VOGU-3710 file (C-alpha; in Angstrom, 3 decimals, decimal comma):
1> mklpafrsfg> -15,474/-13,708/-11,935  -14,540/-16,874/-10,047  -11,796/-17,311/-7,512  -9,142/-19,746/-8,836  -9,585/-23,340/-7,667  -7,948/-24,216/-4,350  -5,533/-26,620/-6,037  -4,457/-24,015/-8,593  -2,950/-21,646/-6,029  0,685/-21,077/-6,943
11> atlwgiglfl> 3,754/-21,705/-4,819  4,217/-17,980/-4,167  0,753/-17,598/-2,650  1,279/-20,723/-0,548  4,630/-19,357/0,627  3,231/-15,954/1,606  0,294/-17,684/3,281  2,605/-19,914/5,315  4,693/-16,903/6,285  1,603/-15,055/7,527
21> vvlggtapwi> 0,266/-18,103/9,375  3,582/-18,551/11,194  3,631/-14,865/12,130  0,028/-14,989/13,298  0,627/-18,089/15,391  3,797/-16,871/17,081  2,818/-13,222/17,644  1,642/-13,662/21,272  5,106/-14,930/22,236  7,145/-12,285/20,402
31> paflltvliq> 8,636/-9,631/22,763  6,706/-6,355/22,626  9,630/-4,387/21,183  10,148/-6,814/18,279  6,408/-7,069/17,748  6,109/-3,303/17,267  8,874/-3,455/14,640  7,042/-6,299/12,913  3,781/-4,330/12,984  5,446/-1,418/11,197
41> llifatlays> 6,862/-3,837/8,625  3,384/-5,259/7,961  2,006/-1,731/7,612  4,703/-0,972/5,040  3,903/-4,217/3,209  0,189/-3,333/3,137  1,010/0,085/1,676  3,294/-1,541/-0,901  0,558/-3,935/-2,054  -1,824/-0,976/-2,170
51> mnlitgltgy> 0,496/0,917/-4,509  1,094/-2,251/-6,508  -2,626/-2,511/-7,301  -2,544/0,666/-9,379  1,076/1,445/-10,256  2,443/-2,085/-10,409  -0,432/-3,555/-12,394  -1,295/-0,681/-14,751  1,871/1,444/-14,828  0,034/4,568/-13,578
61> vsfghvvfma> 2,479/6,197/-11,135  0,679/7,769/-8,172  2,404/10,314/-5,958  -0,822/10,955/-4,081  -1,238/7,700/-2,199  -0,251/9,428/1,011  -3,688/11,105/0,847  -5,509/7,801/1,410  -3,157/6,830/4,200  -3,527/10,233/5,883
71> fggyalafgv> -7,299/10,344/5,650  -7,435/6,775/6,914  -5,611/8,052/9,992  -7,883/11,070/10,341  -10,965/8,864/9,971  -9,672/6,622/12,750  -8,938/9,613/14,999  -12,305/11,256/14,326  -14,172/7,965/14,719  -12,493/7,066/18,001
81> gtlnlhpvag> -12,243/10,564/19,475  -15,601/11,999/18,379  -17,865/9,061/17,511  -16,514/6,830/20,300  -15,820/3,943/17,919  -13,615/1,030/18,888  -10,181/1,476/17,224  -10,767/-1,570/14,973  -14,025/0,013/13,802  -12,052/3,232/13,324
91> vafgavvgla> -9,615/1,379/11,056  -12,557/0,024/9,037  -13,914/3,576/8,830  -10,520/4,726/7,562  -10,572/2,038/4,879  -14,042/3,137/3,721  -12,929/6,779/3,623  -9,873/5,745/1,577  -12,143/3,882/-0,841  -14,528/6,828/-1,199
101> lalgiglvtl> -11,678/9,294/-1,769  -10,050/7,015/-4,329  -13,314/6,772/-6,257  -13,734/10,558/-6,266  -10,113/11,357/-7,068  -9,844/8,534/-9,591  -12,858/9,710/-11,586  -10,909/12,901/-12,319  -7,218/11,976/-12,332  -7,485/8,672/-14,200
111> rfrgvyfaia> -8,539/10,611/-17,278  -4,881/11,604/-17,527  -2,019/9,334/-18,498  1,694/9,076/-17,875  3,385/12,103/-16,351  0,108/14,065/-16,372  -1,506/11,506/-14,052  1,542/11,581/-11,765  1,441/15,393/-11,581  -2,307/15,384/-10,946
121> tlvvavaaly> -1,930/13,014/-7,986  0,924/15,132/-6,627  -1,252/18,252/-6,797  -4,060/16,413/-4,993  -1,682/15,420/-2,193  -0,455/18,987/-1,698  -3,984/20,432/-1,852  -5,318/17,857/0,622  -2,933/19,074/3,324  -4,184/22,650/3,102
131> ivleikelgd> -7,800/21,513/3,050  -7,311/19,525/6,262  -5,601/22,490/7,931  -8,840/24,465/7,519  -11,251/21,843/8,897  -11,986/22,448/12,580  -13,398/18,949/13,112  -10,034/17,490/12,100  -8,037/19,258/14,768  -8,212/22,801/13,412
141> gqgiylslrf> -4,809/22,461/11,783  -3,173/20,998/14,891  -4,052/17,357/14,378  -5,886/14,984/16,697  -4,305/13,389/19,748  -5,832/10,175/21,118  -5,289/8,705/24,551  -5,202/5,017/23,588  -3,738/2,016/25,346  -0,587/0,249/24,228
151> eplswfytiw> -2,086/-2,779/22,436  0,541/-4,366/20,166  -1,391/-7,610/19,677  -4,510/-5,708/18,590  -2,416/-3,634/16,180  -0,704/-6,747/14,874  -3,792/-8,828/14,163  -5,648/-5,897/12,612  -2,911/-5,188/10,054  -2,288/-8,941/9,663
161> vilaievvlt> -5,890/-9,477/8,534  -5,776/-6,468/6,185  -2,547/-7,680/4,566  -3,815/-11,257/4,196  -6,990/-10,064/2,450  -4,941/-7,773/0,224  -2,583/-10,557/-0,875  -5,470/-12,903/-1,709  -7,267/-10,151/-3,644  -4,100/-9,348/-5,578
171> ywithgrigy> -3,798/-13,013/-6,559  -7,471/-13,197/-7,489  -7,267/-10,078/-9,647  -4,103/-11,078/-11,489  -5,243/-14,668/-12,110  -8,860/-13,962/-12,968  -10,439/-12,685/-16,150  -9,777/-9,094/-15,156  -6,063/-9,886/-15,162  -6,032/-10,152/-18,950
181> girsiksded> -7,607/-6,721/-19,186  -5,094/-5,245/-16,766  -2,129/-6,645/-18,710  -3,509/-5,324/-21,984  -4,051/-1,870/-20,454  -0,473/-1,779/-19,186  0,828/-2,916/-22,560  -1,304/-0,673/-24,800  -4,375/1,025/-23,371  -5,717/2,181/-26,732
191> aaktvginaa> -5,423/-1,308/-28,197  -7,174/-2,718/-25,115  -10,135/-0,423/-25,730  -10,447/-1,572/-29,333  -10,987/-5,180/-28,221  -13,794/-4,243/-25,840  -11,984/-3,737/-22,515  -13,482/-0,956/-20,420  -10,158/0,543/-19,385  -11,697/3,381/-17,375
201> rvklflfals> -13,738/0,964/-15,247  -10,818/-1,408/-14,655  -8,486/1,423/-13,618  -11,073/2,947/-11,294  -11,729/-0,465/-9,716  -8,021/-0,953/-8,996  -7,562/2,620/-7,780  -10,535/2,260/-5,412  -9,163/-0,999/-3,981  -5,789/0,670/-3,624
211> glfaggaggv> -7,333/3,538/-1,665  -9,280/1,098/0,518  -6,159/-0,721/1,715  -4,042/2,426/2,030  -6,784/3,933/4,203  -6,888/0,823/6,383  -3,105/0,771/6,737  -3,132/4,470/7,622  -5,715/3,789/10,306  -3,526/1,147/11,929
221> yywtlsgvfp> -0,393/3,284/11,576  -1,904/6,259/13,400  -3,553/3,970/15,932  -0,038/2,870/16,923  0,947/6,557/17,244  -2,193/7,487/19,259  -2,888/10,451/17,029  -2,547/12,021/13,613  -0,912/15,344/12,754  -1,213/17,091/9,365
231> yqafdlifsl> 2,354/17,813/8,293  3,483/14,325/9,245  0,409/12,614/7,787  0,706/14,265/4,358  4,476/13,927/4,063  5,178/12,893/0,451  7,959/10,626/1,721  5,247/8,022/2,347  4,268/7,973/-1,339  7,917/7,775/-2,393
241> qmlamivigg> 8,520/4,873/-0,017  5,525/3,015/-1,451  6,889/3,494/-4,966  10,367/2,447/-3,861  9,031/-0,769/-2,342  7,381/-1,998/-5,526  10,245/-0,862/-7,764  12,770/-2,742/-5,631  10,618/-5,828/-5,105  9,158/-6,061/-8,587
251> mgtllgplig> 6,237/-4,079/-9,999  3,081/-6,035/-10,683  4,298/-9,195/-8,928  2,716/-11,008/-5,996  5,850/-11,406/-3,883  7,597/-8,175/-4,894  5,762/-5,761/-2,551  6,571/-7,941/0,468  10,259/-8,169/-0,452  10,314/-4,456/-1,228
261> avavyipsyi> 8,747/-3,643/2,140  11,529/-5,528/3,914  14,185/-3,878/1,715  12,845/-0,371/2,448  11,656/-0,644/6,046  14,653/-2,371/7,617  17,214/0,240/6,389  14,736/2,994/7,329  14,428/1,616/10,840  18,156/1,041/11,299
271> fltvlsgfqf> 19,240/4,437/10,016  16,410/6,206/11,849  17,956/5,063/15,108  21,493/5,925/13,989  21,432/8,786/11,498  18,017/10,218/10,698  17,510/11,055/7,018  20,406/8,970/5,728  18,053/6,050/5,032  16,375/7,984/2,216
281> iiigivvivi> 19,704/8,476/0,465  20,363/4,732/0,595  16,855/3,883/-0,610  17,097/6,476/-3,389  20,415/5,071/-4,608  19,037/1,519/-4,561  15,925/2,560/-6,528  18,040/4,334/-9,153  20,364/1,344/-9,532  17,462/-1,086/-9,865
291> alfvpegivg> 15,580/1,161/-12,301  18,672/1,435/-14,501  20,087/-2,080/-14,360  17,340/-4,419/-13,116  14,014/-2,724/-13,975  12,158/-5,970/-13,304  12,991/-5,657/-9,607  14,214/-8,470/-7,385  11,429/-10,919/-8,257  11,558/-10,192/-11,976
301> slrkyipelr> 15,328/-10,554/-12,060  15,234/-13,884/-10,205  12,713/-15,213/-12,705  14,769/-13,892/-15,607  18,154/-15,279/-14,634  17,124/-18,459/-12,790  14,911/-20,508/-15,146  13,881/-22,908/-12,371  12,104/-20,064/-10,566  9,985/-18,905/-13,517
311> gvle> 7,156/-21,239/-12,683  7,466/-20,696/-8,936  7,861/-16,963/-8,268  5,042/-14,587/-9,085
//
């Protein structure tokens, strides 16, 4: 499968690329406080694109994505604290662990469809917490605290690289030959199989990539916190936020996860400093409204009602 020709890159990819280049170039001059907020936003965006790879592209709703994020954090903590890895290597280790878990979990759960798949991933997320609580090497139920330096630029460029790779891969997947198979699976999986598409392999490939990036994002997230703790790490709110981001932004689109990350993270940050917990009510209401009245999300709605944007937004 070939990468699309350089000239064929769409306006949306160019726009996201320019946005990331500007951020990358100006990061050293951004005040530390604002930079930490931006880092969290990029982590949210990476998680949104991760969820988009499986749920947005195939329609398989996963409530268990918090597992990959959590184990990415635990892999970082174990790698840095026990194996004496550099934190960036710990993040890479977290990404590999996320990939391996996604392959193992996907081989079982992707046999289910619809609500049964969603329930299976939810069960996995709940079970994973209790498994971690019993593993002595992972903090013996107490979590792992790391004494790491405050390094916002290192955090920023690590998640910046992960997000940039993820965006390019999303574009490559949706515009390559595999993209036709993905669209046919989302439309009618049984019909896709009859025309020779190996649906099981395509879904597992996307789920594994999704786990890879969620694990990497989790590694960076818990690097910024200098530790990982079980009840926080496996909080299902993370999975719900990932789903909310792609629903609001536009499921299966290239720009949607980034817009959704902004739409979810900014209210979360604002209300967290003013009235903790209220942000989830706002996000929940917005998701319900969009699901009922604009199911295409922000990007899909813009393309639907503004004809001039149909060939521009993806």
